[in-house]
KEKE-3310 file (N, C-alpha, C; in steps of 0.2 Angstrom, whole numbers, plus 5000, padded with zeros to 4 digits):
npx = (5288:5299:5306:5319:5323:5323:5333:5344:5344:5347:5359:5366:5366:5373:5385:5389:5391:5402:5412:5413:5417:5430:5435:5435:5444:5456:5457:5458:5470:5479:5477:5482:5496:5500:5498:5503:5513:5509:5498:5489:5492:5481:5472:5477:5477:5463:5459:5466:5459:5446:5450:5453:5441:5434:5440:5436:5422:5422:5425:5414:5404:5408:5407:5393:5389:5394:5386:5374:5376:5377:5364:5357:5361:5355:5342)
npy = (5493:5493:5506:5502:5494:5503:5512:5503:5500:5513:5515:5504:5509:5521:5516:5509:5520:5526:5516:5517:5529:5528:5519:5528:5537:5530:5526:5539:5543:5533:5536:5549:5547:5540:5548:5561:5568:5570:5578:5593:5608:5614:5604:5595:5603:5604:5590:5588:5596:5590:5578:5582:5587:5575:5567:5575:5573:5559:5560:5566:5557:5546:5551:5552:5538:5533:5540:5535:5521:5523:5527:5516:5507:5512:5509)
npz = (5466:5479:5490:5493:5483:5472:5476:5475:5461:5456:5462:5455:5442:5443:5447:5435:5427:5433:5431:5417:5415:5420:5411:5400:5404:5404:5391:5385:5390:5385:5371:5371:5375:5364:5353:5355:5348:5335:5333:5332:5343:5349:5349:5358:5369:5371:5373:5384:5393:5393:5398:5412:5416:5415:5425:5436:5436:5438:5452:5457:5454:5461:5474:5474:5473:5485:5494:5491:5494:5508:5511:5507:5516:5528:5526)
capx = (5295:5300:5311:5326:5324:5324:5340:5348:5344:5350:5366:5368:5366:5379:5392:5391:5394:5408:5417:5413:5422:5437:5437:5436:5451:5462:5457:5461:5477:5482:5477:5487:5503:5502:5498:5504:5518:5506:5492:5489:5492:5474:5468:5480:5474:5456:5459:5468:5453:5441:5453:5453:5434:5432:5442:5432:5416:5423:5425:5407:5400:5410:5403:5386:5389:5396:5380:5369:5378:5375:5357:5354:5363:5351:5335)
capy = (5493:5496:5511:5499:5492:5509:5514:5498:5501:5519:5513:5500:5514:5526:5512:5508:5527:5526:5512:5519:5535:5525:5517:5534:5540:5526:5527:5545:5543:5529:5539:5555:5545:5537:5553:5568:5571:5570:5582:5600:5610:5616:5598:5593:5607:5602:5583:5589:5599:5584:5573:5585:5586:5568:5565:5578:5569:5553:5561:5568:5551:5542:5554:5550:5531:5532:5542:5530:5515:5524:5527:5509:5504:5515:5507)
capz = (5468:5485:5490:5493:5476:5468:5478:5472:5454:5455:5463:5449:5436:5444:5447:5428:5424:5437:5428:5411:5416:5421:5404:5396:5406:5402:5384:5383:5392:5380:5365:5372:5375:5358:5347:5356:5344:5328:5332:5334:5350:5351:5350:5364:5375:5371:5376:5391:5397:5393:5403:5418:5418:5416:5432:5441:5435:5442:5459:5459:5454:5467:5480:5474:5474:5492:5497:5489:5498:5515:5511:5507:5523:5533:5525)
cpx = (5296:5306:5318:5328:5326:5331:5345:5349:5348:5358:5369:5370:5373:5386:5394:5394:5401:5414:5418:5418:5429:5440:5439:5443:5457:5462:5460:5468:5482:5483:5482:5494:5505:5502:5500:5509:5515:5500:5493:5489:5485:5471:5471:5477:5466:5455:5461:5462:5448:5444:5452:5445:5431:5434:5438:5425:5416:5422:5418:5403:5402:5407:5396:5385:5390:5389:5375:5370:5376:5368:5354:5356:5358:5344:5334)
cpy = (5497:5502:5508:5497:5498:5512:5509:5499:5508:5518:5509:5505:5518:5522:5510:5515:5528:5522:5514:5525:5533:5523:5523:5537:5536:5526:5534:5546:5539:5533:5545:5552:5542:5542:5560:5572:5573:5575:5589:5602:5611:5609:5595:5596:5605:5595:5584:5591:5594:5579:5575:5585:5579:5565:5569:5575:5563:5554:5563:5561:5546:5544:5552:5542:5530:5534:5537:5523:5517:5524:5520:5505:5506:5512:5500)
cpz = (5474:5485:5490:5486:5471:5470:5475:5465:5452:5457:5458:5443:5437:5445:5440:5425:5427:5433:5420:5410:5416:5415:5400:5398:5404:5394:5382:5385:5387:5373:5365:5371:5368:5352:5349:5352:5337:5328:5334:5341:5353:5353:5357:5370:5376:5375:5383:5396:5398:5398:5410:5420:5419:5423:5437:5441:5439:5450:5461:5459:5460:5473:5480:5475:5482:5496:5497:5494:5506:5516:5511:5513:5528:5532:5528)
residu = (UNK:UNK:UNK:UNK:UNK:UNK:UNK:UNK:UNK:UNK:UNK:UNK:UNK:UNK:UNK:UNK:UNK:UNK:UNK:UNK:UNK:UNK:UNK:UNK:UNK:UNK:UNK:UNK:UNK:UNK:UNK:UNK:UNK:UNK:UNK:UNK:UNK:UNK:UNK:UNK:UNK:UNK:UNK:UNK:UNK:UNK:UNK:UNK:UNK:UNK:UNK:UNK:UNK:UNK:UNK:UNK:UNK:UNK:UNK:UNK:UNK:UNK:UNK:UNK:UNK:UNK:UNK:UNK:UNK:UNK:UNK:UNK:UNK:UNK:UNK)
# end
C-alpha cells in the first residue's frame, strides 16, 4: 500500500468519526430538550459535560481531517 493510499484510508476513518460525533451531538441535544424536566440535576450536569467534551472532540477531529487533506494534497 502506498503512502497516499494510507493517508486516504486514515482520512476516511477520521471523516467517519467526525460525522459520528455530529450525530452524537444532535442526539444528545434532542434527548436533552425532550427530557430535561424529568431527570435529576446531577444527570443533567453530566450530560452537559459530555456534550461540551464532544464538541471539543469534533474541533480536534476537524483539525486532524484538515491536516490530512493538506498532507494528501502535498503528495
